[in-house]
C-alpha positions, 0 to 999 in steps of 0.5 A: 315555296322552300329551297330544296336542301341536301344533307352533308356528312363530316367524318371525323377519327379512325380506328387508329385514333378514336375519338375519346368521350368524356366519360372515357368511351372511345368511339372508332371514328364518327360522322355528323350529318349537318346542313348549311344555309347562306354563304361563308364570307371571305373572312370565314367570320359571318358564321352562325352555329345552331344546336337543336332541341331534343328530338330536333335534327340538322335539318332546320331550314328549306325542303328535304324530302329525301335522307336514305341513311336515315331509312323510315325515320324520315317522315313528311313531317321532318321534310320541312326545317324545324325552324323556317320561321328564323332561318332565311332571307330577311329572317333572325338568322338572315341567310343574306348575312350569315352562314348558318350550320347545324349538325345532328348530335353525336348519338342521333339518329338522323345521320350522325353516328348513333346507337343504330349505327354499325359498330365496326367491331361487330358489323352489327348496330351498336344498340346497348354498347353505344356510350353515353354523350355529354354537352361537352362531347357534342361541343368537341365533335362540332368543333371539329366540324367547324375546323373542317369547314375553316372557321375559327370563330363564329358570329354566334351560337344559338341554341333553344331548349336543349340546344341552349345547354349544348350552346353554353358548353360550346361558348365556355369551353371554346371562349375565343371562337364565340362573339355572340351567344343566344340562348332561348328557353334553357338554363344553367343547370338541370333541376331537380324536377326536369331529373324527375321528369326525364327519369320517368321517361328513361323508366318508361323505355327501360320497362318496355318489354321489347327493349332488351337493354336496347339490343332491339334493332333486329326484333321490334322496337319498344314503341310503347315505351318510347311513345309513353315517354314523348307524352311525358315530356309533350305536355312540358313543351306545349302550354296546357291551354294549346293542348286543350284547344288542340285536342278538343279539335280530335276525335276519338280513335276507334283503335284507342284501346289498351290491354283493357282500358278503352281511351275516354276522352279527346285529351287522351286520344290526342296525347296518345296520338302524339306518342304513336306519331313520335315513334314512327320518327325517332329511335328510343336509343337516341332518346335516351342518350340526349335525355341522359345528357340532358338530366346530368347537365351542369354547365360548370362541370361540362366546361371544367370549371371550379365555379361558375364565376370562373367559367364565365370570367372565360366569356368576359375575357373574350368579349362575348355578348349574351343574349338570354330568352325567358318564355313566361309560359314555360312549363319545361325550362321555368323563367327562374332557370333563365334567371339562374344563368343571368346572374352568374353571367352578371356576377362575372360581368359578362355583357348579358341582356335578358328578355321575357317573351310574354306568350301563351304557346309555352316552351314552344314559342321558340318554335312559333312565334318568331315575331317575339324573337327577331327584333332582339335578335336583330339588335344583338347582330347590330351592336 
């Protein structure tokens, strides 16, 4: 039985001192939803910051069965933390030793300020008016959260998937605040292939007749567009062999009928089920903000550096240690992407270890197979 936990809320900025985002937009005060596990030591030196993946949340561990601020999005499948396998006593992020923090992204739909939040200037949801956010924006606002918690330097930043991109940016924008960096199935710069896949998802949502440019909160949400976007992405997260295995266990549902087409096999039914399930727990505007952040990610630009060498020189001078994981069956962030990141780190003479995990689970391996990651992370923390 997992211990119950409650979400906490951090507020920063105000109409008098708004938060300026990288693209120039101003937010008159923002809220970050976050959770913590373990105890902060007397020196405030044992903190680990976790950044979540695309559709994740701040609720990484424990049982949180009630989050009224989120409304209907807080579905039962979210009540147990998404990284139970890795956070807790005697686990990779051992809460007997470490104080672990995870925050919902700015622009999120799980308690942080986002498009569904009320715009104080209008008294209505931000909707289309909510600005684009970047990895640099995420790093800056989480830095304020750490200031609030009294944490000057982290033991580690850990980021799987999209969280690895934000973690990289945090570590390079604030090198003196990070001792160790663990990047899992992420990269250095979004590839052309991923940009195209993400663009397909953007088009799916934009072309839903209920989208209305993002101003849909008083009417029907763009559920078909978001479901299609999730289906496009899902096949890159889960290995195709696993999709085939799971789909064969499903029965075609009688309501699996589109305007004309009737779903013909278990594989189509499985993917449609994934899309329908997802729209009950996520907001389309948030999805667009995060995949936009991912689509234009370039670590050098997010770090305001002139070159990769200049970017990672900061990490070398700060004495950071890096642990980079690849997953050999990953169709989302291919292993070549981690190799590029590692090459830049090595060229800058940063202390880095590169581990390739052999798995048949695809990108989702980091959620499902803790034994493949825990020993290497324990080695890093023991150094």
